[in-house]
N, C-alpha and C positions, 0 to 999 in steps of 0.2 A: 428216870421219871421226867416227864415233860416239864414240870414246874422247875426242876433244877436246871434242865437244859435251857429253858427260857431265861432264867436268871443268869446263866453263863453267857448267853447272847447279850443280855443287858450289860454285863460287865465288859465284854469285848467291845461293844458299840460305844460304851461310855469312854473307854480308853481311846477308841478311834476318833471321837469328837475332839480330843486334845491334839492328836498328832496327824490326823488325816492320812494315815497309812495303816494297813492291816498288820497286825503283829502276830506272826505265826508262833512265836515262842509262847506268848500268853495263851493262844488257842490250844497249843499242844499240852501245856500244863493243865488247863481245865479239862482236857480230854482224859487225863489220868484218873479222874474220879471213878471209882469202881461202881458207883451207883448209876452210872450212865450205860445204857445198852447201845447197840450199834445204830438203832433208829434214832436215839437221842443224839448221838455223835453226828450222824448225817444231818439231822435237823439243825444242830448248831452250825455246822459248816455251811449248809445251804442258806440259812437265814442270815448269818453274819455276812457272807459275801453278797447275798442278795441285797441287803441293806446298803452295803458299801457301793455296789454297782448302780443302785437307784437312789442314792442319797439326795440328789437335787429334785427328783420327782417327788420323793417323800416329803422333803421340806416344803415343796409347793402345795401339796395336799394339806399338810398341817397348817401352813400360813393362811390358806383360804378359809380355814375353819377356826381361826383365832379371832377374838373380839377385843379391840381396844389397844393392842400392841403387837409388835412384830416378833417373829420367831427368835431373833437374836437376844431378846430380853427374857426368854424362858429360863427358869431354874434348870440347870443341866440334868439332874435326875428326871425331872418331868419331861424334858425334851427327849431324852433317850427312851423313856417308857413310851412316849408318843411315836418315836421312830420305829421301834420294834413292833408295836401294836398296829401302826398304820401299814407296815409291810405285811404283817400277818392278815390284816383285813383285806388288803388288795389281793393277796395270794390265796385267801380262803383256807388257811392252814388248820382252822378249827372254827366252830360256831362263833359268831360275833360276840355273844354274851360271854363265852369263855375267854376270848382274847381280851375283851375289855376288863373283865374281872381280874385277870392275871396282871394286866398293866396297872390297874388301880392298886393291887396288892404290892407290886414293885414300887410304885410311886409313894405309897404309904411307908414302906420299909426304908427307902432311901431318900425320901423327900421331906417336905414340911407337913405340918398339920393340915394344911389346905390342899396339898398335892393330890390326894385321892379324888376329891370332888372336882378339882380342876381337870385332871386327866380324864375322868369319867365324862365330864361335859363336852370336852373337845372330841373325844373318841365317839361319843353318841352322834355328834354332828357329822363326823367323818363317815361313820357307818351308814348314816342316812343318805349322805351325798353319793356314796358309791353303790348303794343298793339297786 
């Protein structure tokens, strides 16, 4: 299921933001989930490595759409949700509304009470700027 796969990418990217290196062991462990089909596993691999390979570009896009403070001040779960969603918006992996809704759901699950609204606002700007 794509929602589970997206959350797995979120977890992998979250870990990456601490160590700045891809962790194959973690990725392989997440791939053991029997609820993932081959398409989901490929999505995880492609999206995870796509984000890693384009991290500076993604940070630039996010930074341009923040108001009042820099990217380094973002709460980490919000930052990771923005990274994953920005990559998906640029790659057009799904309709924009789906990508944004999924990112908001992740930010609400792992972030603060204000995370959902914040992530929604930033992603709306990003979606508009790349349209």
